[in-house]
LUMKOLLO-552689 format. One record per residue (C-alpha): residue in one letter; chain; residue number from 1; x, y, z. Coordinates in Angstrom, 1 decimal. Example, Ala and Ser with C-alpha at 12.3 -4.5 7.8 and 13.67 -1.06 7.14 Angstrom:
BEGIN
SITE  resn  chain  resi       x       y       z
SITE     a      A     1    12.3    -4.5     7.8
SITE     s      A     2    13.7    -1.1     7.1
//
This chain:
BEGIN
SITE  resn  chain  resi       x       y       z
SITE     m      A     1    -0.1     0.0     0.0
SITE     k      A     2     1.6     3.2    -1.0
SITE     n      A     3     1.8     6.2     1.6
SITE     e      A     4     0.0     9.4    -0.2
SITE     t      A     5     0.3    12.8     1.2
SITE     p      A     6    -3.0    14.2     2.0
SITE     k      A     7    -4.4    16.5    -0.4
SITE     l      A     8    -5.1    20.1     0.9
SITE     l      A     9    -8.7    21.6     0.0
SITE     p      A    10    -9.4    24.2    -2.0
SITE     p      A    11    -9.9    27.4    -0.3
SITE     a      A    12   -13.5    27.6    -1.0
SITE     s      A    13   -14.0    24.2     1.0
SITE     n      A    14   -12.0    25.8     3.7
SITE     k      A    15   -13.9    29.1     4.3
SITE     n      A    16   -16.1    27.9     7.0
SITE     f      A    17   -13.1    26.2     8.9
SITE     c      A    18   -11.3    29.3     8.7
SITE     a      A    19   -14.1    31.3    10.0
SITE     y      A    20   -14.8    29.0    13.0
SITE     q      A    21   -11.0    28.7    13.6
SITE     k      A    22   -10.8    32.9    13.3
SITE     e      A    23   -14.1    33.0    16.0
SITE     k      A    24   -12.6    30.5    18.2
SITE     d      A    25    -8.7    32.2    18.7
SITE     a      A    26   -10.6    35.4    19.1
SITE     a      A    27   -12.6    34.0    21.7
SITE     q      A    28    -9.5    32.1    23.2
SITE     n      A    29    -7.9    35.7    23.5
SITE     v      A    30   -10.5    37.5    25.4
SITE     r      A    31    -9.4    36.9    28.7
SITE     g      A    32    -8.1    39.2    31.5
SITE     a      A    33    -9.1    42.7    31.8
SITE     l      A    34    -9.2    46.2    29.9
SITE     k      A    35    -6.1    48.2    30.3
SITE     l      A    36    -7.1    51.1    32.8
SITE     e      A    37    -5.0    54.2    33.6
SITE     a      A    38    -6.0    57.1    36.0
SITE     s      A    39    -4.2    60.8    36.3
SITE     t      A    40    -5.0    63.9    37.3
SITE     s      A    41    -4.8    67.1    35.5
SITE     t      A    42    -2.1    68.5    38.0
SITE     p      A    43     0.4    66.9    40.5
SITE     l      A    44    -0.7    69.2    43.1
SITE     t      A    45    -4.5    69.2    44.1
SITE     l      A    46    -6.0    71.5    46.4
SITE     a      A    47    -9.2    71.9    48.1
SITE     g      A    48   -11.8    74.2    46.9
SITE     e      A    49   -10.6    73.8    43.1
SITE     e      A    50   -11.8    71.4    40.5
SITE     i      A    51   -10.3    67.8    40.5
SITE     s      A    52   -10.3    66.2    37.4
SITE     i      A    53    -9.0    62.8    37.4
SITE     y      A    54    -8.7    61.3    33.9
SITE     v      A    55    -9.4    57.5    33.1
SITE     v      A    56    -7.7    56.1    29.9
SITE     i      A    57    -9.6    52.9    28.8
SITE     r      A    58    -7.7    50.5    26.0
SITE     n      A    59    -9.1    47.7    24.4
SITE     p      A    60    -6.6    45.2    24.5
SITE     f      A    61    -9.0    42.1    23.1
SITE     l      A    62    -9.4    41.0    19.5
SITE     v      A    63   -13.3    41.9    19.5
SITE     p      A    64   -15.0    44.9    20.3
SITE     v      A    65   -16.2    46.2    24.1
SITE     i      A    66   -18.8    48.3    24.8
SITE     i      A    67   -17.8    50.8    27.3
SITE     q      A    68   -21.4    50.9    29.7
SITE     s      A    69   -20.3    53.3    32.4
SITE     t      A    70   -17.5    54.7    34.6
SITE     e      A    71   -18.2    55.4    38.2
SITE     t      A    72   -16.6    55.8    41.6
SITE     h      A    73   -17.6    56.3    45.0
SITE     i      A    74   -16.8    59.8    46.5
SITE     p      A    75   -16.4    60.6    50.6
SITE     v      A    76   -18.7    63.3    52.0
SITE     s      A    77   -15.8    65.8    51.8
SITE     l      A    78   -16.6    66.0    47.7
SITE     v      A    79   -19.0    66.6    45.3
SITE     d      A    80   -19.3    65.7    41.7
SITE     e      A    81   -19.1    68.7    39.8
SITE     l      A    82   -20.5    67.1    36.6
SITE     g      A    83   -23.3    65.6    38.8
SITE     k      A    84   -24.4    69.0    40.1
SITE     k      A    85   -24.2    70.7    36.7
SITE     r      A    86   -26.6    67.9    35.5
SITE     y      A    87   -28.7    68.6    38.8
SITE     k      A    88   -28.8    72.2    37.7
SITE     k      A    89   -29.7    71.6    34.5
SITE     r      A    90   -33.0    69.2    35.7
SITE     l      A    91   -34.0    72.0    38.1
SITE     k      A    92   -34.0    74.7    35.6
SITE     e      A    93   -35.8    72.3    33.2
SITE     n      A    94   -38.2    71.6    35.9
SITE     r      A    95   -38.8    75.4    37.0
SITE     k      A    96   -39.8    76.0    33.3
SITE     k      A    97   -42.1    73.4    33.0
SITE     e      A    98   -44.1    74.4    36.1
SITE     i      A    99   -44.1    78.0    34.9
SITE     k      A   100   -45.4    76.9    31.5
SITE     s      A   101   -48.0    74.8    33.5
SITE     i      A   102   -49.9    77.6    34.6
SITE     g      A   103   -53.1    78.2    33.2
SITE     k      A   104   -53.2    75.1    30.9
SITE     e      A   105   -55.8    73.5    32.6
SITE     d      A   106   -58.0    76.6    32.1
SITE     k      A   107   -57.3    77.0    28.3
SITE     k      A   108   -58.4    73.5    27.9
SITE     t      A   109   -61.5    74.4    29.9
SITE     e      A   110   -62.3    77.3    27.8
SITE     l      A   111   -61.9    75.1    24.5
SITE     k      A   112   -64.6    72.5    26.0
SITE     v      A   113   -66.8    75.4    26.7
SITE     n      A   114   -66.6    76.9    23.2
SITE     t      A   115   -67.8    74.1    21.6
SITE     i      A   116   -71.2    74.1    23.1
SITE     d      A   117   -73.0    76.5    21.1
SITE     s      A   118   -71.7    79.9    19.5
SITE     v      A   119   -73.8    82.1    22.8
SITE     d      A   120   -71.2    80.6    25.0
SITE     a      A   121   -68.3    81.2    22.5
SITE     k      A   122   -69.3    84.7    22.6
SITE     i      A   123   -69.4    85.0    26.2
SITE     k      A   124   -66.0    83.4    27.0
SITE     v      A   125   -64.2    85.5    24.4
SITE     y      A   126   -63.1    88.1    26.8
SITE     s      A   127   -62.6    85.2    29.3
SITE     p      A   128   -58.9    84.5    28.0
SITE     r      A   129   -57.9    87.9    28.6
SITE     k      A   130   -58.7    88.3    32.2
SITE     n      A   131   -57.1    84.7    32.5
SITE     y      A   132   -54.0    85.8    30.7
SITE     f      A   133   -53.1    88.8    33.4
SITE     l      A   134   -54.0    86.3    36.4
SITE     v      A   135   -51.8    83.6    34.6
SITE     e      A   136   -48.9    86.1    34.0
SITE     l      A   137   -49.2    87.6    37.8
SITE     i      A   138   -48.7    83.8    38.9
SITE     r      A   139   -45.8    83.1    36.9
SITE     l      A   140   -44.0    86.2    37.8
SITE     g      A   141   -44.9    85.0    41.8
SITE     l      A   142   -42.9    81.7    40.9
SITE     r      A   143   -39.9    83.3    39.0
SITE     l      A   144   -39.7    85.8    42.2
SITE     k      A   145   -39.8    82.8    44.2
SITE     f      A   146   -37.1    80.8    42.2
SITE     i      A   147   -34.9    84.2    42.4
SITE     m      A   148   -35.0    84.2    46.2
SITE     q      A   149   -34.6    80.7    46.9
SITE     d      A   150   -31.3    80.8    44.7
SITE     i      A   151   -30.1    84.0    46.7
SITE     l      A   152   -31.1    82.5    50.4
SITE     q      A   153   -29.3    79.3    49.1
SITE     f      A   154   -26.3    81.3    47.9
SITE     f      A   155   -25.8    83.3    51.5
SITE     i      A   156   -26.2    79.9    53.5
SITE     v      A   157   -23.5    78.5    51.3
SITE     f      A   158   -21.4    81.6    51.5
SITE     l      A   159   -22.0    81.8    55.7
SITE     q      A   160   -21.1    78.0    55.8
SITE     f      A   161   -17.8    78.3    54.0
SITE     q      A   162   -18.8    75.1    51.9
SITE     l      A   163   -20.6    74.0    48.8
SITE     k      A   164   -24.1    72.6    48.8
SITE     n      A   165   -23.7    68.8    48.7
SITE     t      A   166   -26.1    67.2    46.4
SITE     g      A   167   -26.2    64.2    48.2
SITE     d      A   168   -24.9    61.6    45.1
SITE     r      A   169   -22.3    59.6    46.8
SITE     v      A   170   -21.6    58.0    43.1
SITE     a      A   171   -19.7    60.3    40.5
SITE     i      A   172   -19.8    59.2    37.0
SITE     a      A   173   -17.0    60.0    34.6
SITE     v      A   174   -18.1    61.3    31.1
SITE     s      A   175   -16.1    61.6    27.7
SITE     p      A   176   -15.9    65.0    26.5
SITE     e      A   177   -18.5    64.9    23.5
SITE     e      A   178   -21.2    63.0    26.0
SITE     e      A   179   -21.1    65.7    28.8
SITE     d      A   180   -24.2    67.7    27.6
SITE     y      A   181   -26.0    64.7    25.9
SITE     d      A   182   -29.0    63.4    27.5
SITE     l      A   183   -31.6    61.3    26.0
SITE     d      A   184   -35.3    62.3    26.6
SITE     l      A   185   -38.2    59.9    26.8
SITE     h      A   186   -41.5    60.5    26.4
SITE     v      A   187   -43.8    58.0    28.4
SITE     d      A   188   -47.1    57.2    26.4
SITE     i      A   189   -50.1    55.3    27.9
SITE     y      A   190   -53.2    54.7    26.2
SITE     g      A   191   -52.1    57.7    23.9
SITE     n      A   192   -51.6    60.6    26.7
SITE     v      A   193   -48.3    61.5    27.4
SITE     i      A   194   -47.8    61.4    30.8
SITE     g      A   195   -44.0    62.8    31.3
SITE     n      A   196   -40.8    62.9    30.2
SITE     i      A   197   -37.7    60.7    31.2
SITE     s      A   198   -34.2    62.1    30.8
SITE     i      A   199   -31.3    59.8    30.8
SITE     p      A   200   -27.9    60.2    30.2
SITE     p      A   201   -27.2    57.4    27.6
SITE     q      A   202   -23.2    57.1    27.9
SITE     n      A   203   -23.9    55.2    31.3
SITE     y      A   204   -25.5    51.9    32.2
SITE     f      A   205   -29.0    52.0    33.4
SITE     r      A   206   -32.3    50.0    34.5
SITE     l      A   207   -35.5    51.4    34.2
SITE     n      A   208   -38.4    50.1    36.3
SITE     i      A   209   -42.0    51.6    36.3
SITE     y      A   210   -44.5    51.1    38.7
SITE     g      A   211   -48.3    52.0    38.6
SITE     d      A   212   -51.7    50.8    38.6
SITE     v      A   213   -52.4    51.1    34.6
SITE     e      A   214   -52.8    47.7    33.1
SITE     g      A   215   -51.6    47.2    29.3
SITE     d      A   216   -48.7    48.6    27.1
SITE     i      A   217   -46.4    51.3    28.2
SITE     k      A   218   -44.7    52.7    25.0
SITE     f      A   219   -41.9    54.9    24.7
SITE     g      A   220   -42.2    57.8    21.8
SITE     d      A   221   -38.6    58.0    20.8
SITE     i      A   222   -36.4    54.7    21.2
SITE     k      A   223   -37.5    51.1    21.6
SITE     f      A   224   -36.0    50.0    24.7
SITE     a      A   225   -36.0    46.2    23.3
SITE     d      A   226   -33.8    47.2    20.1
SITE     t      A   227   -30.5    48.5    21.6
SITE     k      A   228   -27.9    46.9    19.4
SITE     t      A   229   -28.6    49.3    16.4
SITE     p      A   230   -26.2    52.4    16.3
SITE     e      A   231   -28.6    54.6    17.0
SITE     n      A   232   -30.1    53.0    20.0
SITE     q      A   233   -26.9    51.6    21.6
SITE     v      A   234   -26.5    52.5    25.1
SITE     g      A   235   -22.5    53.0    25.2
SITE     i      A   236   -19.4    53.6    23.3
SITE     v      A   237   -18.3    50.9    21.2
SITE     l      A   238   -14.5    50.3    21.3
SITE     q      A   239   -12.6    48.5    18.5
SITE     p      A   240    -9.6    46.4    19.2
SITE     g      A   241    -6.7    48.2    20.3
SITE     n      A   242    -8.3    51.6    20.6
SITE     s      A   243    -8.7    53.8    23.5
SITE     l      A   244   -11.0    55.9    25.0
SITE     v      A   245   -10.4    58.9    27.8
SITE     k      A   246   -13.3    59.6    30.5
SITE     h      A   247   -13.2    62.4    33.4
SITE     f      A   248   -14.4    63.0    36.8
SITE     v      A   249   -14.5    66.6    38.1
SITE     l      A   250   -14.5    66.7    41.7
SITE     k      A   251   -14.4    69.5    44.5
SITE     t      A   252   -14.4    69.7    48.2
SITE     t      A   253   -17.4    71.0    49.9
SITE     k      A   254   -15.1    73.8    51.5
SITE     w      A   255   -11.7    75.0    51.5
SITE     l      A   256   -11.6    77.0    54.8
SITE     f      A   257   -10.7    74.8    58.0
SITE     f      A   258   -10.0    72.0    55.4
SITE     p      A   259    -7.9    68.9    56.8
SITE     p      A   260    -6.1    67.6    54.1
SITE     v      A   261    -6.8    64.0    53.1
SITE     n      A   262    -5.4    61.2    51.3
SITE     h      A   263    -8.2    59.1    49.8
SITE     t      A   264    -8.2    56.1    47.2
SITE     f      A   265   -10.8    56.0    44.9
SITE     q      A   266   -12.0    52.5    43.9
SITE     i      A   267   -12.8    53.3    39.8
SITE     q      A   268   -15.4    50.6    38.3
SITE     v      A   269   -15.6    50.4    34.5
SITE     r      A   270   -18.4    48.5    33.5
SITE     y      A   271   -18.3    46.9    29.8
SITE     e      A   272   -20.1    44.7    27.4
SITE     f      A   273   -18.8    41.8    25.0
SITE     d      A   274   -20.1    38.6    23.8
SITE     d      A   275   -23.7    39.9    25.6
SITE     k      A   276   -22.1    39.4    29.1
SITE     l      A   277   -21.6    42.4    31.3
SITE     h      A   278   -18.2    42.4    32.8
SITE     i      A   279   -16.6    45.2    35.4
SITE     d      A   280   -13.3    46.2    36.0
SITE     t      A   281   -11.7    48.0    39.1
SITE     l      A   282    -8.9    50.3    39.3
SITE     p      A   283    -7.7    51.8    42.6
SITE     f      A   284    -6.7    55.4    42.0
SITE     t      A   285    -4.9    57.8    45.3
SITE     i      A   286    -4.7    61.6    45.4
SITE     n      A   287    -3.6    63.7    47.9
SITE     i      A   288    -6.0    66.7    48.8
SITE     k      A   289    -4.2    69.8    50.8
SITE     a      A   290    -5.2    73.2    52.4
SITE     p      A   291    -4.8    75.8    49.7
SITE     m      A   292    -2.4    78.8    50.7
SITE     r      A   293    -5.3    81.1    51.3
SITE     s      A   294    -6.9    78.9    54.0
SITE     s      A   295    -3.7    78.8    56.0
SITE     i      A   296    -3.7    82.3    56.0
SITE     i      A   297    -7.5    83.4    56.4
SITE     a      A   298    -7.8    80.7    59.4
SITE     p      A   299    -5.7    82.1    62.0
SITE     i      A   300    -7.0    85.5    61.5
SITE     i      A   301   -10.5    84.5    61.8
SITE     g      A   302    -9.7    82.0    65.0
SITE     s      A   303    -7.4    85.2    66.7
SITE     f      A   304   -10.6    87.4    65.9
SITE     f      A   305   -13.2    85.0    67.3
SITE     g      A   306   -10.9    84.3    70.5
SITE     y      A   307   -10.6    88.2    71.0
SITE     m      A   308   -14.3    88.5    70.7
SITE     f      A   309   -14.9    85.8    73.5
SITE     n      A   310   -12.6    86.7    76.0
SITE     n      A   311   -13.4    90.3    76.2
//
């Protein structure tokens, strides 16, 4: 019996085998963690000044990954400046909606009355003019109320020598293009729009809705079930070998009478590949020192109050 060398299959016959081998090799290389680096904008971090922490995320795998979110827990002595910015934006939008909502119910009532007959329509012609001045007066009162609240809050912060803490203990890092972008969803139940939901699409989130309404709840802007398409996808796709920079902007709640602290942040990066969610953690330590003006002003204030109590 002759020994015959095995014949190589033609390229067309090896197509499926090559595709399988490529996927197998890629799957074998998806091991370990993302390459993460963290640094501050300046080597010296002082209380009362903004502290920028940059997180560089690199994809070492041979397959794309989706970066869902980057966050870290912060102590009570720090405030998330980006979170405070989002809080002010929501507060401003809520105030505008509250002002615009004044008088809307009256207008709906007028429309219903006007559709009864022409006599009532003639009688109600002057009604909107009377309501207009009342509505504008109420709106002016609301604007003055909001202005007084802001002024009072400013004086409280000034007298306490510290910033208002929003209460958020988790800071969320964003990329430059994500900082001012929100996803607005209109909730539609039985054909009636009952409200809006504003969500930062760059972050991982789970939305739960509770209520006594039976039936389908629809969202007018996007479909939550279809998050794989580029226009509806939540997160940032990071191709193999690519990198992404996200940053935190933090600030101490006070700069006067601030004790120096050495804090270690545990930065968490949530990412997804192969329809599975993964989390990597990066520890990063910063040393926050008291500013020079604090060491000058604090003794002056202390000596003043000491003199007042002694005399």
